[in-house]
C-alpha positions in Angstrom: -10.1 1.0 7.9 -7.7 0.1 4.8 -8.6 -3.5 3.4 -5.9 -6.0 2.4 -6.7 -5.3 -1.2 -6.3 -1.6 -0.9 -2.7 -1.8 1.4 -1.4 -4.3 -1.4 -2.4 -2.0 -4.2 -1.1 1.0 -2.5 2.5 -0.2 -2.0 2.8 -2.4 -4.9 2.5 -5.5 -3.1 0.4 -7.3 -5.4 2.7 -6.8 -8.2 5.6 -8.4 -6.5 7.2 -11.1 -9.3 10.2 -13.0 -9.3 10.4 -13.5 -13.1 7.1 -15.6 -13.8 6.6 -16.4 -10.2 4.0 -14.4 -7.9 5.6 -13.1 -4.7 3.3 -14.3 -2.1 5.8 -16.0 0.6 5.3 -19.5 -0.6 7.6 -22.2 0.9 8.3 -19.8 3.9 7.4 -19.7 7.7 7.0 -16.5 9.5 7.1 -17.0 13.3 5.1 -14.5 15.4 6.0 -13.9 19.0 3.6 -12.9 21.6 2.3 -13.4 25.2 -0.5 -15.2 26.9 -3.0 -17.4 24.9 -5.4 -16.5 22.4 -8.2 -19.2 22.7 -9.6 -18.0 19.4 -6.7 -18.7 17.3 -6.1 -22.6 17.0 -4.1 -24.5 14.8 -5.1 -25.2 11.1 -5.4 -29.0 12.0 -7.8 -28.5 14.7 -11.5 -29.5 14.0 -12.3 -25.8 15.4 -10.3 -24.0 12.9 -13.3 -22.8 10.7 -14.5 -21.0 13.9 -11.1 -19.1 14.5 -10.4 -15.6 14.2 -7.8 -16.2 11.4 -10.2 -18.4 9.2 -13.2 -15.4 9.8 -10.9 -12.7 8.7 -9.7 -14.6 5.7 -13.7 -15.2 4.7 -14.5 -11.8 5.1 -11.6 -10.6 2.5 -11.8 -13.4 0.2 -8.5 -15.1 1.5 -7.4 -18.7 1.2 -6.4 -19.8 4.7 -2.5 -20.3 5.0 -1.2 -23.7 3.9 -0.3 -24.1 7.7 -0.9 -22.3 10.8 0.5 -23.7 13.8 0.3 -22.6 17.6 2.5 -23.4 20.2 3.8 -22.4 23.6 7.2 -20.9 24.2 8.8 -24.4 24.4 7.1 -25.7 21.1 4.4 -27.7 23.2 0.5 -27.2 22.9 0.0 -26.9 26.9 -0.8 -23.0 26.0 -0.2 -20.4 28.6 -3.2 -18.6 30.5 -5.3 -16.5 28.5 -4.5 -13.1 27.8 -6.0 -10.4 30.1 -8.7 -8.7 28.6 -8.2 -5.6 26.8 -10.0 -2.1 27.3 -11.6 0.7 25.4 -8.2 2.5 25.0 -5.8 -0.4 25.0 -5.3 -3.6 22.8 -4.9 -7.3 24.9 -2.2 -9.5 23.7 -4.8 -11.8 22.1 -5.8 -8.7 20.0 -2.5 -8.0 19.2 -1.7 -11.8 18.2 -5.0 -11.6 15.7 -3.4 -8.3 14.4 0.2 -9.9 13.8 -1.2 -13.2 12.5 -4.2 -11.9 10.3 -1.9 -9.2 8.7 1.1 -11.1 8.2 -1.0 -13.6 6.3 -2.9 -11.1 4.3 0.4 -9.7 3.1 2.1 -13.0 2.5 -1.1 -15.5 1.8 0.9 -18.5 1.0 3.5 -18.3 3.6 3.2 -20.8 6.9 2.6 -18.9 10.0 3.8 -20.2 13.4 2.4 -18.2 16.6 4.6 -18.8 19.5 2.8 -17.7 23.0 5.1 -17.0 25.8 4.1 -17.5 29.1 3.8 -13.9 30.2 4.6 -10.3 28.8 8.3 -10.5 30.8 11.3 -10.2 28.2 12.7 -13.6 30.1 9.6 -15.3 28.4 9.3 -13.2 25.4 12.8 -13.7 24.2 15.1 -15.7 26.7 17.0 -15.6 29.9 20.8 -14.4 29.2 21.7 -14.9 32.9 20.9 -18.7 32.5 21.1 -19.5 28.6 17.7 -20.7 28.7 15.4 -20.0 26.1 12.2 -18.0 25.7 9.5 -17.8 22.6 12.0 -15.8 20.5 14.7 -18.6 21.3 12.1 -21.0 20.4 11.1 -19.6 17.3 14.8 -19.3 15.8 15.5 -22.8 16.5 12.3 -24.0 14.9 12.7 -25.7 11.3 11.7 -23.5 8.4 11.3 -20.4 10.1 12.8 -17.5 8.0 11.4 -14.5 9.7 10.6 -13.7 13.6 8.4 -11.0 13.9 7.8 -9.1 17.4 5.4 -6.7 18.0 6.3 -5.8 21.8 9.1 -3.7 23.2 10.2 -1.8 26.4 12.3 1.2 27.2 15.9 0.8 26.8 17.8 -0.7 30.2 21.4 -1.5 31.5 21.4 -2.0 35.2 24.6 -3.6 35.3 23.6 -7.1 35.5 23.5 -9.8 32.5 20.0 -10.1 32.7 19.4 -6.4 33.2 21.3 -5.3 30.4 19.7 -5.2 26.9 22.9 -5.9 25.0 22.9 -9.3 26.6 19.5 -10.3 24.9 21.2 -9.3 21.4 22.2 -12.7 21.0 19.2 -14.0 20.4 18.3 -12.5 17.3 21.0 -13.9 15.4 20.9 -17.4 13.2 21.7 -20.6 15.3 24.1 -22.5 13.9 23.1 -25.2 11.2 19.7 -23.1 11.0 18.9 -21.4 7.7 19.3 -17.5 7.7 17.0 -15.5 9.9 15.7 -12.0 9.8 14.3 -10.6 13.0 11.8 -7.6 12.8 10.4 -5.6 15.7 8.4 -2.5 16.4 10.0 0.8 17.2 6.8 2.0 19.3 4.1 4.2 19.4 5.2 6.6 21.9 7.2 9.0 19.8 10.8 9.1 20.9 13.3 7.7 22.0 11.8 4.2 20.8 11.8 0.7 22.3 14.0 -2.5 22.5 14.2 -4.9 20.7 13.9 -2.6 18.1 17.2 -0.8 19.1 19.3 -4.2 18.9 21.4 -3.8 15.8 20.6 -7.5 15.1 16.8 -6.2 14.5 15.0 -4.8 11.4 13.4 -1.8 13.4 10.0 -0.6 11.9 8.1 2.9 12.3 5.0 4.0 11.1 3.4 6.6 8.7 0.0 8.0 7.9 -0.9 7.0 4.6 -3.5 8.6 2.1 -4.9 6.7 -0.9 -5.8 8.1 -4.0 -9.0 5.9 -5.0 -7.2 2.5 -4.4 -3.7 3.8 -5.2 -0.7 5.4 -3.3 -1.8 8.9 -2.7 0.8 10.5 0.0 2.2 9.8 3.2 3.7 11.8 6.3 5.5 10.5 9.4 2.8 9.3 12.1 3.5 11.6 15.1 3.7 8.8 17.5 6.1 7.0 15.5 8.7 5.4 17.8 12.5 6.4 16.9 15.7 7.9 18.1 19.9 7.0 19.0 19.9 4.4 21.4 21.7 5.0 24.9 23.5 1.6 24.8 24.0 -0.2 21.3 26.6 0.5 19.4 26.5 2.1 15.9 26.3 -0.9 13.3 28.4 -0.6 10.3 25.3 -0.5 8.1 24.6 2.9 9.5 28.0 4.4 9.2 27.0 7.0 6.8 24.1 8.5 8.6 25.2 11.4 10.9 22.3 11.7 13.2 23.9 9.8 15.7 26.6 8.2 17.2 25.1 4.9 18.3 22.3 2.5 16.7 19.3 4.8 15.0 16.2 3.5 14.9 13.5 2.8 12.9 15.1 1.3 9.8 12.1 1.5 7.9 8.6 2.1 8.0 4.9 1.4 7.0 1.6 2.9 7.3 0.0 2.4 11.0 -1.8 5.7 11.7 -4.6 4.4 13.9 -7.0 7.3 12.5 -7.3 5.7 9.3 -6.5 2.0 10.9 -6.9 -1.6 9.5 -9.6 -4.0 10.3 -9.0 -7.1 12.8 -11.0 -10.0 13.5 -10.7 -10.2 17.3 -13.5 -12.4 19.1 -11.7 -12.3 22.5 -12.1 -9.0 23.7 -15.5 -7.3 24.2 -15.3 -4.6 21.8 -14.8 -7.3 19.0 -15.2 -9.1 16.8 -14.2 -6.5 14.5 -11.7 -3.8 15.9 -9.7 -1.3 14.1 -5.9 -1.1 15.0 -2.7 0.2 13.7 0.5 1.4 14.9 3.9 -0.4 14.7 2.0 -3.4 15.9 0.6 -3.4 12.3 3.7 -2.2 10.4 5.7 -4.6 12.0 4.3 -8.1 10.7 3.7 -6.5 7.3 7.7 -5.9 7.0 7.8 -9.3 8.4 5.8 -10.6 5.5 7.5 -8.7 3.0 11.1 -10.2 4.0 9.4 -13.7 3.9 8.5 -13.0 0.3 11.9 -11.7 -0.6 13.2 -15.0 1.2 10.6 -16.7 -1.5 12.2 -15.0 -4.4 15.7 -16.1 -3.2 14.8 -19.5 -3.1 13.8 -19.6 -7.0 17.4 -18.4 -7.1 18.4 -21.6 -5.3 19.9 -19.1 -2.5 19.0 -19.4 1.3 16.9 -17.1 3.5 18.3 -14.0 4.4 20.3 -13.5 7.6 19.4 -10.4 9.4 22.6 -8.7 10.7 24.6 -9.8 7.7 22.3 -9.6 4.8 18.7 -8.0 5.5 19.9 -4.9 7.4 23.0 -4.0 5.3 21.0 -4.5 2.1 18.1 -2.5 3.2 20.7 0.7 3.7 22.1 -0.4 0.3 19.0 -0.4 -1.7 18.3 2.8 -4.0 16.2 5.5 -2.9 13.8 4.8 -5.7 12.8 1.3 -3.8 11.3 3.5 -1.0 8.6 6.4 -0.7 11.0 9.0 1.2 8.9 10.3 3.9 9.7 14.2 4.3 6.7 15.8 5.9 5.1 15.6 9.7 7.4 14.6 12.7 7.3 12.9 15.8 7.0 16.1 18.2 10.9 16.4 18.1 12.7 15.6 15.0 12.3 17.0 11.7 12.0 14.9 8.4 14.9 15.7 6.1 15.4 13.9 2.8 16.6 10.4 2.9 17.0 8.7 6.6 15.1 10.2 9.4 14.4 9.1 12.9 10.6 8.5 12.4 10.3 6.8 9.3 13.9 5.2 8.5 14.5 5.0 5.0 10.7 5.2 4.3 8.0 3.0 3.4 8.3 0.2 0.5 7.6 0.3 -3.3 7.1 -3.5 -2.6 7.2 -4.3 -6.4 10.8 -3.1 -6.5 12.3 -3.3 -3.1 11.3 -7.1 -2.7 12.7 -8.5 -5.6 16.0 -6.1 -5.3 16.3 -7.4 -1.6 15.9 -10.9 -2.9 18.8 -10.4 -5.4 17.1 -10.1 -8.5 17.9 -7.5 -11.0 14.8 -6.0 -12.3 13.3 -4.1 -14.4 9.6 -3.1 -13.9 7.8 -3.1 -17.6 6.0 0.0 -18.3 3.6 0.9 -20.8 1.8 4.1 -22.4 -1.4 5.4 -23.4 -1.2 8.1 -26.3 -3.6 9.6 -28.9 -4.3 12.9 -30.8 -6.9 15.6 -29.8 -8.5 16.9 -33.4 -10.7 19.7 -34.5 -14.1 17.7 -35.2 -15.2 20.3 -37.9 -18.2 18.4 -38.9 -18.7 16.8 -35.9 -19.0 13.1 -36.7 -16.8 11.9 -33.9 -14.3 10.7 -36.3 -10.8 12.2 -37.6 -11.6 13.0 -41.4 -8.9 14.2 -44.0 -8.1 17.7 -43.3 -9.1 18.1 -39.7 -6.0 18.9 -37.7 -4.9 18.2 -34.3 -5.2 20.8 -31.7 -2.2 22.3 -29.9 -1.6 23.0 -26.2 -4.9 21.3 -24.7 -4.4 19.3 -21.4 -5.2 15.5 -21.0 -5.2 14.0 -17.4 -6.1 10.6 -15.7 -9.0 11.4 -13.7 -8.2 9.1 -11.0 -11.3 9.9 -8.7 -13.6 10.2 -11.9 -14.8 13.8 -10.9 -14.9 14.9 -14.4 -12.1 17.5 -13.4 -8.4 17.9 -13.1 -7.2 18.0 -9.4 -3.8 18.4 -7.9 -1.7 15.4 -8.2 -3.2 13.8 -11.0 -1.2 12.9 -13.9 -1.5 15.4 -17.0 0.1 16.5 -20.2 -0.4 18.7 -23.1 -0.9 18.1 -26.9 2.1 19.1 -29.1 1.8 20.9 -32.4 0.1 18.3 -34.3 -2.4 17.5 -31.3 -0.7 14.5 -30.1 -0.4 13.3 -26.6 1.6 10.7 -24.6 1.4 9.3 -21.1 4.8 7.3 -20.9 6.1 4.9 -18.1 3.0 3.8 -16.9 2.6 1.0 -14.6 -0.1 -1.7 -15.0 -3.5 -0.5 -13.5 -6.5 1.1 -14.5 -6.7 4.8 -15.9 -9.5 7.1 -17.1 -8.2 9.5 -19.8 -10.1 12.7 -20.2 -9.2 15.8 -22.1 -9.9 19.4 -20.6 -12.4 21.3 -23.1 -12.1 25.0 -23.4 -15.0 27.2 -23.5 -16.3 27.6 -27.1 -16.0 23.7 -28.0 -17.7 20.6 -27.1 -16.3 17.0 -27.3 -17.5 14.6 -30.0 -15.6 11.7 -29.0 -15.4 9.3 -26.7 -19.0 9.6 -25.9 -19.1 7.0 -23.2 -18.6 9.3 -19.9 -16.6 11.4 -22.2 -13.5 9.4 -21.4 -10.9 6.7 -22.1 -11.3 3.8 -19.4 -8.3 1.8 -20.0 -7.0 -1.2 -18.1 -3.1 -1.2 -19.0 -1.1 -4.4 -18.6 2.6 -4.6 -17.8 4.4 -2.8 -20.5 1.5 -2.2 -22.8 1.4 0.7 -25.3 -2.1 1.7 -25.7 -2.6 4.1 -29.0 -5.4 6.0 -30.8 -6.9 7.2 -27.7 -8.3 10.3 -29.5 -10.6 12.8 -28.7 -12.5 15.0 -31.1 -13.6 18.6 -30.6 -16.1 20.7 -32.3 -16.1 24.7 -32.3 -19.4 26.0 -31.0 -21.3 29.5 -31.1 -20.5 31.4 -27.7 -23.5 33.3 -26.9 -22.3 37.0 -25.1 -24.8 38.7 -22.8 -27.7 40.4 -24.6 -27.3 38.3 -27.6 -29.7 35.5 -29.2 -29.9 32.5 -31.3 -32.7 32.2 -33.6 -33.8 29.9 -36.4 -36.7 27.4 -37.5 -37.7 24.0 -37.3 -39.3 22.7 -40.8 -40.6 19.8 -42.3 -37.9 18.8 -44.3 -40.0 16.8 -47.1 -37.3 15.8 -49.3 -34.6 15.2 -46.7 -31.8 17.2 -47.9 -31.2 19.3 -45.0 -32.3 22.4 -46.8 -35.4 24.8 -46.1 -37.0 24.6 -49.7 -39.9 26.3 -50.8 -43.0 25.1 -49.9 -41.7 23.2 -46.7 -43.7 24.5 -44.0 -42.7 25.3 -40.0 -43.5 23.0 -37.5 -45.0 24.6 -34.5 -45.1 23.5 -30.7 -41.5 22.1 -31.4 -39.0 22.4 -28.4 -35.5 23.4 -29.1 -32.9 23.5 -26.2 -29.2 24.2 -25.4 -27.6 20.6 -24.8 -25.0 22.3 -22.3 -24.0 18.6 -20.8 -24.0 17.0 -24.7 -26.0 14.0 -23.4 -28.7 14.3 -26.2 -31.8 14.8 -24.1 -33.3 17.9 -22.4 -32.4 18.0 -18.9 -33.7 20.1 -15.7 -32.5 23.6 -15.9 -31.1 23.5 -19.6 -32.3 26.4 -21.3 -35.3 25.8 -24.2 -37.8 27.1 -26.1 -40.7 26.2 -28.2 -41.5 26.8 -31.8 -44.6 29.2 -32.7 
C-alpha cells in the first residue's frame, strides 16, 4: 500500500507552508471518536506506550510520536469500555478502525495532539449523544474538550426519521456545533463505502462529508485519480439544503460528499493492528481512511490561522462555506469513473464532491493565507556537436524541433503524461512553472544522431528547490552515418607512430584488433553489438 511519504508527496501535503512555518498541525488537537476499547492503543504517558500500535507504526515509517496522545472513555475518564469485538477476514473491527484513524491522522499532521474518545458501544446514543435526554456521548465530550479543533468520525448509519426526537437524524445535528465559550470546531465524517445514498452523520449540514477515490501514482508523484466505485454519496431525504450548496443543482436537499481523498482498498494503506488476528500489519482503505486525513488537513489549516492570530475554523459557518468558495485550482477535479449510479461531471459531483486536495494550495487558502506557490524552471539548448567533444563550440548551431522531456519513471522513453517540450529555432527549450521536486530531463535523439552530452545516464538529474531557475542543461548531438541494407563500412586500424591522426607512409596496419558498433554509446563492446577483427 501507499506509505505516508507517498501520500504526502502525491497531494502536496509535505509542501504546506504558512510563510516560513511548516504546516504540520502544531498546537492543534484532533479528537477521534470510535466505539469500544482498543487495548493496544494507550496514552503516550502510559509506561507501555513503546509497545502500542501507534508507536510501532511511527517507528516503521520514521515518524516521531505525537506531542500528546490521550485515550479516554465517552465521559473523559480512563475506565475504558469493553474491548472491541474482533474483526474477520472481510470486516474491520472497531479496534482496527481506531488504529487506522489514529495512525493516519498523526501521519498527516505529525505535530498535532491526538485525543481518542472511546464510546461504550456502536450506538449513536453512545457515539454522539442522546437528543431526547440531552445527555452526551463521545462526540459531545470531544466537542467540549479543551483545545480540540477538529472531530473525526469514521462511522455512519443509513438516514432515519421515525417521528420521535431520538429517532430523527436532524435532532442529532445540534451535536455538530461549537459549544458556547469553546474555540471553533470542525466535524468531519465518512460518507460511506457502499455507494449511494451515503451515511449519517455525513449528511448533517454541520459536518464536512468525505468521499473516496482511487489514486494512481507516477513514481511518488500524483499520477491520476478516479472516483471509487463504492464511495458514498447522494441527496439527503431529510436534511435541508445548506446555503453553501445553493449553487449546486444536483439536488434540492443536502448533498454529499463535500470533498474526497484516496481510499481505494485495492491500492490500500498500511495499518498496524495487533488486536485482530489478521494483523499486525493489515491493508485498509475506504472513507475510514479519507476522513482522518481530511481531519488532519483541517487541523493544519487551523495551525495556519493561529500564525495569523485567528482562532480555529467553525465548521458550519466557516469551513464548509470556505470549501465551496475556494478556487477550483485548489482541487483535483475527478471526472472519471462512477459509483454505479452517478456520472462525474466537471465540478461538483455526488461521488467525490469538489474533488481531492492540492494541499499545498488548499490548506493555506483555507487558513486565510494569500499564497503564491513559488515555481521554477529548467532550460537549456540542444546543439549540433559537429566535432563530438561534448561542448558547444563556436559555430555549432542549435537544433530546431527536437523533443525534451521529464523521464518521470526513468525508463529512457517519452511516455503518455510525461512533461515534454520542443526546442525553438535557436535550439533552446524551457520547462516553466515547475514545482520544487526531482526531475530527470532527457532529449529524444532521432535516427542518424548520437548524444554526446550529458553522458551520465544520458540525462540531467535535477533537484529543483522552490522558485529555482536551473539553466544551461544542454544536450549535444553528433550526426552519424546511417547504414542502409546491403551497405558496408570499412577502414584500417594503423599504428599512428607520430600521433598525428593520419595514416602516413610506413605506418603499418594492426592485425587482430576489434572494431565494433557502439549502439548504446557506452564506450564498450556489449553482447549483441556488431563487431569485426582486423586482418
